[in-house]
N, C-alpha and C positions, 0 to 999 in steps of 0.2 A: 554864552547859556552856561548855567551851573548845574551838573547833575545833583538831583535832589531824592531823598530816598522818599517812596511813600509809602508803603508796603513792607513788613517782616512775618513771614511765617516759620513756625517751627516745623518738623516731624522726625519721629523714631521710625528707624524700622529691623527689624534683624534675619539672622538665618541660624536657625532655627539647628539643622547638620549638617551641614555642609563646610561651615568656615568660611562660608564666602562671603568676604569682606566690600564686593562688587556689589553685592545682590544686596544686602542687609544697606549698603549707601542709596544703593536704585529706591527702597521699600519707604527708606524716611524721605528721601528726595519726593516721591508719591503721596507719602501720608500729607507732607503740606501742601501740595496741589492740587490733590482732591479732595481734601476736607473744604475747599472753597472755593466761593467762583466772585473771582473781582472783576469789575470791570472798570481798574484804573482808567489803562488805555483810555477806554470811550468816555472817562468822566472826564480827561483833560484833552479831550480830541487829538489825539493820537492816534497814527496807527500801532498795531501790536507789536510789529517789526523795532519799534522805536524802546521798546522796553527793557533798563539794563539790568540785567536779572544776575546779582552776584551770590553763588553759590559755596556756602562754610558746611563743611560733613566731617564729623571728627568721630574717628575710629582705631581702637587701638593699634592697624596696622595700618599707617598711611598708606604706605609705600606697595600695598598688597589692591590695591582700587585702579581700575580702568578708569581714568579720566571720561572717555572718548567714548564709552559706552554710559555715561552719566552724561554728557552733553546732548547725546540722541535721545534722552527724555523730552527733553523738548523743543515743542512744535512752531514756537516761533519764539523772537526777543534775541538779544546779543546776551546768551549763559555765559558764564566763568566761572570754574570751579577749583575750589582751594579744600583739599584735604590736607584734615592735619590732624595727629593727637589728641584722642577725644575717645568719646565712648563706653565700652564697658563690653571684656569678656567674662561669661559669668560661667565658672567650672560647670561639667555636669556631673551627679553624685556619685556614677560610677565609675568615675576617670575617666572615660574614654573621647573628650575632645571640650570645647567650652562652646557655648552660644554666644555668636558676637552681636552687639546692640551697637547699631551706629545713631548719631545724632544729627540733623540737618537745620541749619540755618537762611533762608532766603530772601535776599533783600532787593525789590524792584525798586527800581531807580528813575528816574527820566532827565533829560538833557531839555531843563527850561529857565527862564527866566525869574527872578528871584519876584515877589513883592514887596510892596514899599506898600507902607499906608495904615 
């Protein structure tokens, strides 16, 4: 079997007031998940548990993100989360902090036989 990517989804999330990097990342993941209703598991006649979900989230402070909280967002499949340097911190005009912006990419794959022909 070979891991084959079948879908890539993107999302953006923010923490406007609390500078909560985990919440911004969670919102980015939800944005990617809830904007789509894809039935790729059924399309290939796989159970939903067979979905391999590789998640990459970019924020300015990767160490401030609780990966376990992000993994808990997925109702099925085999999610793996990587948090990397990215996203954006936008300073507030009054200097009281920043608005945190996170970006997420979700890559859904399955182990399947390659097709030839």
